N, C-alpha and C positions, 0 to 999 in steps of 0.2 A: 438501660442506656439513657442518658440524659437527653431530653428533647428540647428543641428551641420553640419559643412561642412569640407571636407578634400580636399586640393588642389591636382591637378594631372590631367593627360590627360583623365582618365576614370571617374573622379568624376563629378557629376552634381552639378552646383552651383545654388542654389535656393535663390532668393532674394525677400523678401516681404517688400515692402516700403509703409508706410502709409504717405499720403501727405494731408495737408489741413490746414484750418484756422478756428478759432472759429466762430461759427454762420452759417456754411454751412449746407445745408440740408442733411438728411440721404439718404441711398441708397434705397429709396422707389421705384425708377423706373430706367430703363436703359436709359442712355444718349448716344449720338453719339459723338465720339471724333475724331478730324481730325489727320491724320498722314501725315507727310511730310518728305522728304529726301533732304539732302544738302551735298555738298562736301566742306571740309576744307583742308588746307595744311597738317594737321597732321592726317587726317582720315575722314571717312564718318560719318555723324551724322543723326540719325533717331529721329524725334521730334514727341511726342504725346501730343497734346494740351488737357489738362484736362477740362472737363465740370462739373465735380462733384468730391466730395471727394471719394476716393476708395483705395483699396489695389491692389498691382501688384505683380505677381510672374514672375520671370525670370529664365529660365532654359538654361544653356549653357553647351553643352556636345559634344565633338568630332566635333567641327566646326558648330554645329547646335544650333540655338537660338530660344526659344519660349517665347513670352511675353503673359501673360494672364492678361487682365484688368478686374478687378472685378467690376461689375455694370456699365460697359461701352460697347458700340458697336462701334468698330473701323471702320474707313472709309479707303478703299483701297487708297494708295498714287498714284500719277500720274505715277511714275516710279516703275519698279519691280527689278532694280539692279543698283549698283554703282560700283566704282572701288574695294571696299572691301566687298560689300554685293551682294548677288544674290538670286533669287527666293523669292522676298519679296511678301508675300501673307497675306491677312487678311480674317478671317472667324469669324464673330460675335465678341467676345471679345478676340480672339486669333490672334497674329501677329507672323508669322514665317519667318525666313530668315537664310541663310547660310553665314558664314564669313571665312571659312577655318580654318584649325587647327593651323595656324601660327598667328592668330589674337585673340583678345579678346574684350569683351565689357565692357566699363566703364559706370556705371549708375550714374546719378545725376539728379537734377531737380532745376529749377528756376521758382518760382511763380507757374503758372498753367501748366508749360511745363515739361514733363518727357523727359530727354535727354539720348539716347543710342548712345554712341560713339564707333566706331570700330577703334582700334589702334593695331599696331603690338604687339606681345607678350612681347617684351623687351622695348617697347616704353615708353615715359613719361606718367604720369597720372596727368591730370589737377585737381586742387582742387578749382577752382574758383567759383563754384556754391554756392548757399546760403545754401545748405543742403547736406553735404557729410559726410559719416561715413566710417567704416572699415569692410570689410568682415573678418571673423575669420581666423587668422593664415596665411594669404597670404602674399607674399613678397611685395605687393603693396596694397594700400588702395582701396577698392571698396565701397560697400554700406552696412550699418548695416542691421540687420534682425529685423523686427518688425512685429508682427502678431496681428490680432484681428479685430473684426467688430466695426464700429463706432456706438454709440448710436444716437438716433434721437436728434439733437440739441447739444449744448455744455453741457458737464457734469456739474452737480451742484458742486459748490465749497464746498469741505469738511471742517469741522472744523479744525483749525490748529493743526497739529500733530496727527490727529485721522484717523485711517483707519477702515472702516466698511467692514464687509464681504459682497461682492457684490452679486447680484442675481446669483445663481449658474448656470443659464441657459446661461450666456454670459461670454466671456473672458474679460480680461483687455483691455481697449481701447488703441489704439495706441497713440503715442505722437502727440500733436498738431503740433509741429514743431521740426524737428531734430536739435540737437545742432550744432552750427556753428563751423568752425575751429578756432583756436586761443587758448583762455583759456580753451576751452572744449576739446582740442585735447591733448591726453596723449599717451606717448610711453612707453611700458613695456620693462624693461631691466633686464639682469641677473647680480646679485650682490652676494657677499659673506656675509653671516650673520655676519661675524666678523667685517664688516664695521660699524655695529651698536652695536658692543659689544655683539653680540649673537652668539651662536654656531649653529649647524645644517647644516653647509656647504652652498653651493650656493642656491639661491632662486630667485623667480621672484619679482622684485620691481614694484608695481603698483602705480604710483605717484599721488594718489588722495590727494587733499589738506586737510589741517587740518579741522576737523569737519565732514568729510565724514565717516559715520559708515559702518560697514560690518557685514555680517552674512554668515555662510557656513553650508551646509547640504547635505545629500544624496538624490538623486532622481533616483530610480531604481539603476542601476549600475554606475551612473554618480555622479559627485560632482558638486554642484552648489554654486557659490559665488555671493552674492548680495551686491552691493554698493548703498547707498541711495542717489546717485546723478547721473544724466544722463551725461555721458562723452564719447567721442569718444576715444576708447582704441586701439592703434596700437600694434599688437602682432608680426609684421613682423620680428623684431630682435631676437625674442625668439622662433619662430615657430619650430625650429629644436631641441629645448631643450626637455628633457624627461618630465619635469613638464608641458610643454605646448603642448605636442603632441595631435593633433586633437582638440585643444581648440577652442571655438567659443565665440563671443561677441554678446550680444543682448541689445538693448536699449528700455527702457520703459519710460513713461512720467517722472518718478521721480527716476529712478534706472538704473543701469548698471548690466547686468548679464554676468558672466563668467562661461561657462560650460566646465568641464573637463571630457571627455567621458571615461567610463570604469576605473575610478579611485576611490579607496576606500577613502571616506571622512575621516575615522579615521586615515588614514596614512598621512594626510596633516595637516600642521600647518599654521594658518594665524595670523600674529601679526602686531600691529601698531608700526611703526617706524617714526622718524621725517620726512622722505621723502615720506611717503605714507604707503601702506600696503605691507608686505613682506609675500610671500607664499613659504613655504619650505616643504621638507619631514619631517614628525614628528619624533622626537627622540623616542627611546624605553621608556624613562622615562617621556614622555609627561604628563603634568598635566593640567587639566581643573578645573574650579571652578563651581561646580554643582549649578544650579538654583533650589531653593526649593519653590514650589508654596504655597501660603498662602491665605486663604479666608479673605477678608477684606471688611467689609461694603457691603456685597452682591456682591462683585467683587472678581475676582481672581488676586492676586498681585504676580508678577514675579520679585523678587528683582534683580537688576543688578547695578553695581557701576557707569557705564557711559552709560546710554541708548542713542541711536541715534534716528532714526525716524522709523515709521512703514509704510511699502510700500506694495502694493498689487502686487503679482508676480504670474503669471501662472506657475503651476508645469510643467516643461519641459517634464515630463514623462506621466502625465495623462491629462494635460490641466486644472486641477482644480485650482481655485484661492486660494492662500495661503496668510496669513497675516504674514509678515516677519518683525521682530523687530531687528534692527541692534544695535551694540554696537560701541562706538567710541574708546574704548581701553579695555584692560583686556582680560580675557579668560573665561568668563561666558558662559555656554552652558548646554544643556540638554543631558546628556550622554545616557539616555534611554527615549524612547517614553512614554508618559502618555496619558491617555484617560479620559475625563470627559463625561458628559451626552450629551453635544451638540457640542463637539469639540475634536480634537486630538492634543496634543502637540508633534510634531515630534522630533526625536533625532537630535541633531545638534552637530557640532564641534565648533560653535561660534554663539552666538545670540539666537533668539527665532523664531520658525516657528509654526504657528497654522493653522490647517486645519479645518475650521468651518463647522459644519453640520447644522447650522441655519443661516438665513440671519440677525438675531438679534445680532450676535456676533460682538463685536467691540474691538479693542485693541489700546491703546494710551500710549505714554511715559509720565512719570512724572520725577521728579528730580532724583529719585533713583530706579525706577522700571517701568515695563510695567504693565498696568492695563487692564484686560480683563473684559468686561461688557456684558450685554445682555444674561446672563446665564438663562437657563430655571429654573423654581422653583425647580424641583427635584434635580438639581445640587447642591443646597444649603444644602441638607441633607447629612451630612458627614458620610461616612462609619466608622466602628469601628476604623480604623487606624487614623482617624482624618484628612484625606485629601479628597479633592474633586476629585482627579484624581487617576487613577489606573496605577500602574507601568506596562509598556509593554516592550517587548524585544528590545534590541539595534537595532535600524533601520539601523545603519551604518555597522554593522558586521553580525548580524544574518539573516537579511531579504534578500531574493532574489525576492520574489513576492512583489509588492507594491499594496496591496489590500486596497484602501482607503475606509473608511466607508461612508455611506450615505443612504438615503432612497432608496427604490426600484426604484422609479421614477428617482431619480438622477443618480443611477447606470445605468439604462436603457438608459437615455439620453447620458451618457458618452459613452456607447457602440455604440450608433448610430453615435455620433460625430466622434468617432475613426474610425469606418468603413467608414464613408464618407470621412474623411481626408485621409485614406489609398487609397481609390479609386481615389481621386483627385491627389495624389502625383505621381511623376515620378516613373517608375518601380524600379529604383535603390534605392529609398529611402522609399519604402513602408513598409519594414520589421518592423521598430520600431512601426509604427502606428498599424500594424497587431497585434503586441504583446500587445500594450496598449488595443486594442479591446479584445484580448483574456483574458487579466486580468480582464477587465470589465465584460465579460461573466462569468468568474470564480467567480467573486464577487456575481453575481446573482445566482450562483449554476447551471449554464447552461453548463454542461460538454461537450456535443456534439459540441456546438457552440465554446467553448474555444479551444477544440482540433482541430477543423477544421480551425479556424483562425490561430493557431500556425502552422499547416501544410502548409497552403497557404503562410504564412510568410516565411517559410523555402523554399518553392518553389520560392519565389521572390528573396531570397538571401541564397543559399545553404551553404554559409560559416557560417551562424548562427545556423546550425542544432544542434551543440553541445554547443551553448552558455548556460550559467547557467539558464538564464531566460526561454529560449525555453525549456530546459529539465524539469524544475520544472512545467511549465504550462502543458506540455504533461503528466507528471507524475500525477499531481493533477487531470487533466481531466480524465485520465484513471482510477484512483481510484474512482472518483465520479461516473463514468459510469460503474463501475465493469468490466472493461476490463483488460486484461493482461498488466503488466507493462513492456514495451519493451524499452530498452535503450542500444544501442550498441556503445555508445560514449567512448572515451578513459578515463582512470581513472583520476579523478579530485577530490583530497581530499577536496578542498574548497567547492565543491558541495556535495559530498557524506557525508561529516561530518557535514553539516550544519543543524541546528535545523529545518529548513523548510522541508528538505527532511525527517528528522526523523519523523516529524508530519504526513506526508502523508504515509510513510511506516507503521506508527502506525495505521493509519485509515484503511489501506488495511488489515493488520493483524487482527485488531479488527472485521472488517466486516466478515472475514472468520471464526473467532472463538472468540466470546466475552470473553471467559475464558482464553485467552492467556496472560500469565504474562508479556511477552516481549512487547506486544502491550500496555498494561496498563502502563508499565514503560516508554515507549516512550511518550505517551500522557501526563502522569503526569508531566514529566520533562519539557515539552514544553507547559504547560497550558496557560501561559500568552500570548504566540504567538498565540495560537488557539483563545483565547478570543479577540484578536485584529482584527480578520477577520470581514468583513461586515456581518450585521445581516442576509441577505438572505442566504449566504453561511453557516454561523454559525448555522442557523436553520436546515440545512441538516446534519451537522456534529455532533451536540449536542447529538442526540440519540445514535450514535455509540460511542461517547466518554464516555457518562455517563454509558452506559451498560458495556463498557470495564473496566472502573475504578472499578465498584463494582463486576464485574464478574471475573476479572483476577488480580486486584491489591491487594497489601497488605493493611493493615489497614490504614496507612497514605494516600496512594494513593486513596483508596476508599472514604476516608473522604472528598476528594476534590469536590465530587458531591454536597456537602452542599453549595459550593460557586458558583455553576453554576446558570445561570438565571432560573427563574421558567418556568415550562412548563410540559406537560404530560410526556414526556420522562424522564425528570429529576425527576419528582415526582415518577415515577416507579423505577428509580435507588435508590432514597432515601428510598423507601419501601424495596428494596432488602438489602440496607445497614442496615435498622432496623432488618431484619431477621439475618444478619451476627452478629449483636450485641446482639442477643437474645431477642429483643423486639417484640415477635411474635404478641402480641395483637395490638400494634400500626401498625405493618406491615399489618396485616389482615384488619384493618380498612381502611388503605390507598389503599390497593389492591382492596378491595370490591368497593370502590368509582371509581377506574379506570376501573373496568370491564364494565362500561357504558360510557366510554370516547368516544368522536366523532372520535378520532384517532383509527381506527379499529385494527391497529397493537398493540398499547399499550393496548387496551381492551383485545386482545387475549393473550398477554403476562401476563397481570395481572390475567386473569382467570386461566391460567395454573399454575402460581406461587401460587395463592390462593389454588388451588386444592392440590398442592404439600405440602403446608404448613399445610393444614387440615389433610392430610394423615400422615405427620410427627408427628403431635400433637395427632394422634390417634382418631380424630373426625370422620373419615370415613375409610373404608377398601380400599384396592387396587382395588378390583372389582368395588366398588362404584365410586372411583376416575376415573377409566377407563370409566365407563358409562357416567360420566359427560363430560369428554373430547370427547368421541364419539359423543355426542349430539352437541358438539361445532365445529365439523370438518368444516362445511360449513362456519362459521364465520372466521375460520382460513384460509380457502381458499380465501375468499374475502380480508382478511388482508394481503395476501401474506406470511402466516406463515404455510401453509399446511404441508410442509415436516417436519419441526421440531416437529409440533404437532403430526403428525402420528407416528413419532419415539418415542416420549414420551408416546403416547398411547400404542404402542407395548410393551414398557418397563413395563407399568402398568399391561398389560395382562399377562406378564411373572411373575411379582410379585404375581399375583393372581392365578398362575399356570393354566391360561386359554391358554394352548399351541396352540390349534387349532385356536382360534381367533387371537392370535399374529401372527401365520404363515400366515393366510389368509390376515391379514392387511399388512404384509411385502410384500407379493406377489402383492397385489394391488399397494402398494407404488412403487415397482420396475417398474411396468408397467407405472405408472403416471410420474415417474422421471427416465427415462432410463439413464441419465447421472450420476445418483447416484447408479447404479446397483451394482457396486463393494462394496461400503460401506454397502448397504442393504444386500448383500449376507453375509458379515461378521456378521452382526447382526442376520440374519436368522440362520447362522451356530451356533452361540452361543445359540440361542433358542433351536435348535435341540440337542446341547450338554447337555444343562440343562434338556431338556426333557428326554434324555437317562439316565442321572445321577439320576433323581428323582425316588423314589420307584414306581414300577408299580401298587401297590395296590393288593388287593385280587381278585381272579377269573380270568378266561381266557379272559373274555371280555375286561378288562383293558389292558391286555397284547396285544391283537389283535388291540385295539384302538391305543395304543402307536406305535405298528408296522406299522399300516396303516398311521399314521401321518408321521412317519419317511420315509416310502416308498414314500408317495405322495409329499414330499417336498425335496427330495434329489436333485432336480434340482436347489434348492436355495443354496446349499453348495458352498462356495467360491471356485474359481479356484486356482490352484497352489498347492504347497506342504502342506500348512495348510489345504486346502480343502480335500486333499487326506488322511491326517492323521485323520481328522474329520470323513470322510466317513468310514474308517476302524474301527474307534471307534464305529460308529453307527452299522456297520455290526456285530461287536463283541457283541454289546448290543442285537441285534436280535438273535444272537446265544444263549445268556444267557436266553433269553425268550423262548428258544427251538422253534424258528420260522425260520428254515433254508430256507424254501420255499420263505419267504419275503426277506431274505438276498441275495439269489442267483442273482436276476436281478441287484441288486446294485453292487455287486462285478463284475459281468459280464460286466456292463457298465464301471466300473473303469478299468478293465483289457483291454477292447477294446481301451480305450483312452490312455492307457500307452504305452510308447515307448519300443521296444524290449530291454531286459536287465534284470537287477536284480529286479527292481520294478515290472515289468510284470510277472516275474517268481514267485515272492512272492504272487502276486494277483492270479495267476493261482493255486498255492498251496492252497490258501484260498478257492477258488471256488471248487477245487477238494475235499477239506475236507467237504464243505457243501453238495456237491453231494453225498459223501459217507454216510453222515448222512441220506440223503433221499433215499439211496439205488439206486441212479442213476449212475450205473457203467459206462454206455456209456458216460454220461456227465462228469464223473471224468476223463476218458481217454482223452476226447476231450479237457477239460480244461488244462490238462498237456501238451497235444500236441500243443495247440495254444499258450501256454506261454513259450515254450521251448526257450532256448538261449544258446549262447556259453560263455565259460569262467565264469561260475557261481561259487560262493564260494562253498566249499565242504559241508558245513552244509545245504545250500539250496538244493544242488543236493541230499543229503541224505534224506532230508525231502520229496522231491518229489518222490524218489524211494520207500520210505516206504508207501506213500499214494497209489502209484500204486500197491505195494504188498498187501496192505489191500484190495484194490479193487479186485485184482485177487483172493485173498483168499475167499472173499465174494462170488465170482462167482465159487467157488470150483475148482479153478485152483491153488492149493497149491504148486505144484512143481514150477510153473512159479513165484509164489510169493516168494518162498524160493530162487530162482535164483537171484531175485532183491536185497535181503538183506544178502545173505550168506557171502559176503566179507566186510560188514559194521561192524564197531567196536564200535559205540557209544552205550551208555546204552540203548537208546530207540530201536535201531536196534537189539541188542542182545536179548532184552525182546521180540520183535516181532518174531524174528527167533525161540526162545525157544517156544513161543506160537504155531507157525506153526508146529514145529517138534512134539510137544506133540499132536497136532491135528492129525498127521499122525501115532502116536504111536511110534515114534523114541525117546524112553526115554533116552537112553545113550547120543545121540547127544544133546537132549534138556538139559540134566543135564550138559553137557559140556558148553553150551551157558550160562546157569544160573550160573555156577561156575565162568565163566569169568565176568558175570555181578556183582556177589557178590564181586569179587576182586576189581571191580571198585567202588562199592557203599558202602562197609562195611569195616571199619577199624579193625585192629586186636584186639584192646582192647576197653573198655568202654561199656556203656549201649547200647542197641539196640532199635531203634524206632520201631513203629508198622509196618511201611513199610519194614524195614530191616528184622524183624521177619517173615513177610509174604514171603519175597523173600527166606529166608533160609528154610521155610517150603516147598515152591515149589521145591527148590533144593533137599531137603531130600526126598520128594515124588517121584520125577523123578529118583533119585538114587535108591530108594527102589524098584520102579517098574522095573528098569533096572537090578536089582540084583547087583548093583555096591557097594560091601561091602567097598572097600577102600574109595570111595567118601562119603559113609555114616559115616565112622569113621572121616573123615575130617570135616563134618558138626557137628558131635557130639562134637568134640574138639573145634570147633569155637564158639559154643554157651555155652560152659561149664561156669557156674557161671554168665552168662550175661542175663539170663531170670528172670523176676520177677513174671510173672503170673503162678500160679501152674498148671492151665489147659494146658497152652502152653508148660510148662516143661514136663508134662506127655505125650503130643502128640509127642514132639520131641524124647522122650525116646522110644516110640513105633516105630516111623518111622526109627530110627537109630539103633534099636536093631539088634544084629548079628544073632539071631536065629528065625527071623520072617518068616512066610510062604511066598511062592512066590507071592501070590496075595494080601498080606497084605497092600502093598503100596497103591493100588487103594482104598481099604476099608478105610484106615486111611485118605487118602486125602478127601474122601467123608465125613468122620466124622469131619474133620477139617472144611470143608465148612459149615456143619450144626452147629458146635459150634460157628463159627463167626456169622451166621445168628441169632442164639438164643441170643447172646450177644447184637447184634444190636437191636433186639426187646425189650430186657430188658432196653436198654437206652431210 
């Protein structure tokens, strides 16, 4: 794989040089290679005499040099230092020496000799050897970069103009012989597009001769330009230009690769001009000619106006072999990636790039097209759209991850190769290979491995922690592994707004809740991107996607499941879609079949949905549905669906009003899933609320059962204000059932847990009221004492004083009770004071309190309610017994013409008569009580 290099004191220069001639043997065994040292006028030279074909890596950093000879055992030279070299040591296939920071190494070779010459940093560079090329972007030429293992023996001669997809287990072979200087030596220059009658401003002129074609595409975050001729390209004059920053050149047997790191391919424009190829920044109105694939005689035809050659190029990002079709002129490209059954056509900005998934795939140029053959038979079955390929998202803009498709074996091999390459690379250049390995692990659906590799890569190069590729790999791995999504990187709209991030956020939301509409919306909007993922990863994501679309999507979004690949999870989603469309019979048939699926999760979901469907259609009762799910709990546990199944079962028990069973089930569930206790408490609280709201039925046994269930499950009431309100509601319900004894412990618990203040004072009043009903006068006083607080509202203070007064009165301490309420002016306080005064026989004082109460409660005109009539009767009775003629007259005038019941009118006339005997008031009051009782019996 071609590597990128950046000049500088801290940058490591890695040179991989393939040397050899046709007919040499493969690296079947390790050979010994002699190493010699000599002195020349212009510097020291270290010579390695080759005994076999091999690849060499050279690392030069901070004055230290390491040469690794692949397939060679080096022999220690006779001397260990020269004028410009020191500490020359050999270990196996490694040669190490120091040259100082003011020197550098020039690499070349002649025949079987590899020459390493140490020259001053500013010294001249000889080009006299028979194989010399250029290191990327450096001010002086060094050695081109060529990687790959040699196959045994010379490669077979391909058919003219035909490139076959090679065995995916090996990379492209290195060139037999690097091009020599002279006609193969080209120098890039900066020119203005206007020189060729073009706009766009300055650009890089790459002076390839007429007939050399080119292609351009994105590889990861880089842009790769392929020329279909091997030429030495010197970038030294343009290395400081923005377009060429960090650029590197790679040579293949039949091609030259220009790699532009971290450049968006869609923002670059490559055009043929008379002097070569011109690379510029693309204008806003850039126009390309889309290539439209057509099936032709069992082949795929890709029409272009001027096809060049087809060359095999290793993807700089993944190492996979690509079939690259160049064009000699024009602007034909694939704006969007497309996928067939055995290949992927990548998005390009010029030319054609095919990633084969089968060794049978071949591509060759014709007069007006590229012809792709070797398609698998299924590829010839055209989908409804009439194309053999499916549109995929724009690989140059939308994609951050480069997850290439392939078999599980291919993806695993890619992972192993990337891990090995990272381990063998120098520390400063391992990051990229770590991320390639992480992407391969992600392609396999191995979240833990992907996340670990990304983290190790960041440890190798902390500057890449917030790179887009690093962030998306960690995000995807976290989502797959159901871990929290942690990202503290600075805001980057290009990352956060990308479809790839939207996909993984959608997956995360859908996993948390398949019914979320926002999750379905994100996944539906990026369905093409999802379907471009490798099959092992897609098989993990499809169940989440399918269930989200039908669970949270609108009708068009839900309909997308019909376009997903077949499988149990998709079949289940389609059954749910049938339910949505009202096709219950078809849905029931599909669900019944899925209940015996080998995927236990799908079988469990299908069983629950089938039960819900039968319940909805009235085929079974809620109690029967609950019994079916209850018998299915063990299967749900094995399938990893126990929690949702238990919650659904609890809902069915509630529908059947099987309150006790529902509460027992929720209590068990809270114990089994402690992390879900808060949510389960909310459900349990709702069950208790519904229990309290339901009619208690006839007989005291039902009331006691309801009270017992409420009391036994109060610990399941949720915490916080909502739980407190529910608890008070339940206490009130127990009071309605006339069961204060059951309510007291609950209120006491609530009061003890409450903080001093208003809430505690209210709960204390509630507890005191319950104690009063139970005649527990000491409990009443203790409740009020324990809940007392400062700065309480006047109405709360009055309520508490009245409760104490009632308790004192019940204990025959009427004087103390009167002292508590004598200065209170509310209607309830006046009523209680009048009652206590009448109990003491203080009729005049009682009449005065009742008169004040009537002033508050009764208007001067209009009809009188039963309660108002009773109040006036009490006032008339008290005034009569007190002999208060004036007050009797006031009452008589107040009710004049406002009474409708003849019996009540007669009673008022007797109570307010001026000439009644002194004890008539008491007798009339008794008569009134008996009249009211008789009327009540009559009703």
